[in-house]
C-alpha positions in Angstrom: 34.2 -31.2 35.1 31.1 -31.6 37.3 30.3 -28.0 36.6 30.2 -28.6 32.8 28.0 -31.7 33.3 25.6 -29.8 35.5 25.6 -26.9 33.0 24.9 -29.2 30.1 22.1 -30.9 32.0 20.4 -27.6 32.8 20.7 -26.5 29.2 19.2 -29.8 28.0 16.3 -29.4 30.5 15.7 -25.8 29.4 15.6 -26.9 25.7 13.2 -29.8 26.6 10.9 -27.4 28.4 10.9 -25.0 25.4 10.3 -27.9 22.9 7.4 -29.3 24.9 5.9 -25.8 25.4 6.0 -25.0 21.7 4.4 -26.8 18.8 6.0 -27.2 15.4 5.0 -24.8 12.8 3.5 -26.7 9.9 2.8 -25.3 6.4 -0.8 -24.3 5.9 -3.0 -23.5 2.9 -3.8 -20.0 1.9 -5.7 -18.7 -1.1 -4.3 -15.4 -2.5 -5.3 -13.3 -5.5 -2.6 -13.3 -8.1 -2.3 -11.6 -11.6 -3.1 -13.7 -14.6 -0.8 -11.6 -16.8 2.2 -9.3 -16.2 0.9 -6.0 -14.8 3.2 -3.0 -15.3 3.5 0.1 -13.2 0.5 2.3 -13.8 -1.8 -0.6 -14.9 -5.3 -0.5 -13.3 -6.1 -3.8 -11.5 -9.5 -5.2 -12.6 -11.2 -8.4 -11.5 -10.6 -10.1 -14.8 -6.9 -9.7 -14.4 -6.9 -11.7 -11.1 -7.3 -15.4 -10.2 -7.2 -17.1 -6.8 -4.3 -19.5 -6.2 -3.5 -21.8 -3.3 -0.2 -21.4 -1.5 1.5 -23.4 1.3 3.2 -21.0 3.6 4.8 -20.6 7.0 2.3 -18.7 9.3 5.2 -16.8 10.8 6.1 -15.3 7.4 2.7 -14.3 5.9 3.1 -10.5 6.1 3.6 -8.3 3.2 1.1 -9.7 0.7 -2.5 -8.8 -0.1 -5.0 -11.6 0.6 -8.3 -9.9 -0.2 -9.2 -9.5 -3.8 -11.6 -6.6 -3.1 -8.7 -4.5 -1.8 -6.9 -4.7 -5.1 -9.8 -3.7 -7.4 -9.3 -0.2 -8.9 -5.8 0.1 -7.5 -2.8 0.6 -9.8 0.4 -1.4 -10.0 3.3 0.5 -8.5 5.8 -2.0 -9.8 5.8 -4.9 -12.1 3.5 -7.7 -10.8 4.2 -11.2 -12.2 1.5 -13.8 -13.1 0.9 -16.4 -10.4 2.9 -14.5 -7.8 1.4 -13.0 -4.6 1.0 -9.2 -4.7 3.0 -7.4 -2.1 1.3 -4.6 -0.1 3.8 -2.0 -1.4 3.2 -3.2 -5.0 -0.1 -1.4 -5.5 -1.4 2.1 -4.8 -4.3 4.4 -5.3 -4.7 5.9 -8.8 -3.4 9.4 -9.3 -6.2 11.9 -9.8 -3.9 14.8 -10.2 -0.9 14.7 -12.5 2.3 16.6 -12.1 2.1 19.8 -14.2 -1.6 19.5 -14.9 -4.0 22.4 -14.6 -6.2 21.8 -11.6 -9.1 23.6 -10.0 -8.2 25.1 -6.6 -11.0 25.7 -4.2 -11.0 27.6 -0.9 -14.2 27.5 1.1 -14.9 28.9 4.6 -18.4 29.7 5.9 -20.4 31.0 3.0 -17.4 32.2 1.0 -16.0 30.1 -1.8 -13.0 31.2 -4.0 -12.2 29.2 -7.1 -9.1 29.5 -9.3 -6.9 27.4 -11.4 -3.2 26.4 -10.9 -0.5 24.1 -12.0 0.0 21.0 -9.9 3.6 20.7 -8.8 3.3 17.0 -8.0 1.0 14.1 -8.7 -1.5 13.0 -6.1 -4.2 10.5 -5.2 -7.5 11.3 -3.4 -6.6 12.6 0.1 -3.0 13.4 -0.7 -1.5 16.8 0.0 -0.1 18.4 -3.1 1.4 21.8 -3.9 -0.2 24.0 -6.6 1.3 27.2 -8.1 -1.0 30.1 -9.1 0.3 31.0 -12.6 -0.6 34.7 -12.3 0.9 35.4 -8.9 3.5 32.6 -8.6 2.2 31.8 -5.1 2.4 28.2 -4.1 -0.4 26.7 -1.9 -0.8 23.2 -0.5 -4.2 21.5 -0.6 -5.9 18.1 -0.4 -6.8 16.2 -3.6 -10.6 15.7 -4.0 -12.3 12.8 -5.8 -13.3 15.2 -8.7 -9.6 16.1 -9.3 -9.8 19.5 -7.7 -7.5 20.7 -4.8 -9.1 22.0 -1.7 -7.0 24.5 0.3 -7.7 25.8 3.8 -6.3 28.7 5.9 -4.6 26.4 8.4 
């Protein structure tokens, strides 16, 4: 019996120390950009489609949403974004510069030598993505990096 009382007293003391050492988490205000209309997958996010809205939130659970309007501009919706709701990080992406099946310019450059041809993209890609391209004449498939102009740059490595 005395053991149980001592154990309960130690537990209460430990809880009291933890409670004194920690402060309560109170809701705080945060301003987030939210859509003004429904944005569907593939829609380009423009400034006129966003409005800032204040939210109360738990600071321990703020991850996963975009808080900076400038990060969203020019991106595309990857899933349906609802008006007035925070935009999740995985809900937007870079616009695709290369479409699956599209004819793309393929460029190989090394030193002073540049070889240019055209091929069929085997997958869609944004700037900086690695995509596979098939040469329609030879059937050879190469992998390269999507460039801002929509071409694909390949290297020998």
